[in-house]
N, C-alpha and C positions, 0 to 999 in steps of 0.2 A: 743551432744545435746540430741540425742535419749535416751541415758542411763540416763541422768538426769530426763527426763520425766518418765521413768520407775520407778526410785526411788521415785519421787514425787507422782505418782499414787499409789505406794505400801504403802506409808505413809498415804495417804488419805483413802485407803481401810482398813488399820488397825484401823484408828480412827473411821471410819464409823461402822466397826464391833463392836468395843468396845461400842460406843454410842448406837447402836441398842440393844446390850445386856443389857445395863444398863437401857435405857428408856422404850423399848417395852417389854423386857422379864424379867425385874426386877432382873437381875443378876442371873437367874436360870441356864443359860448355860455357866458358866464360863470356864469349861473344853474345850468345843468345841470352844469357842471364843479364848482361849489361843492357841489352836492347829492351828486355822486358822491364827492368827497373827504370830505365829512362822513359819508356812509354807510360808506365804507371805514374811517374813523377810529373810528366807533362799533363796527363789527365787530371791529376789532383791539383796542379797549379792552375789549370784552366777553370776547374770548379771553384776554387778559392777566389780567383780573380773575378769571375762572373758574380759570385755571391757578394763580394765587396762592392762591385759596381752597382748591383741592384739595391743594396742598402743605401749607398750614397745617393742614388737617383731618387729613392723614396724620401730620403731626408731633405733633399733640395726641393722636391715638390711640396712637402709639408711646410717648409720655410716660406716658399713663394706664396702658397695658399693662405698663410696666416697674415700676410701683409695686405691682402685684398680688402678694400673698404666694404 
């Protein structure tokens, strides 16, 4: 559940950044906006990837442990 919240917040931050650039700054800082959105996306992807890896690692350990005599 915690990782879903991180993904949702990252999407909200990206949208807020884009809307701020378009409405308040008249699209003058497109490069900085795209850099911020890309950075947020990479961070959220890393969090999501690490959470899936941890879940798979726990599942594999539990499967291996159940086969022990």
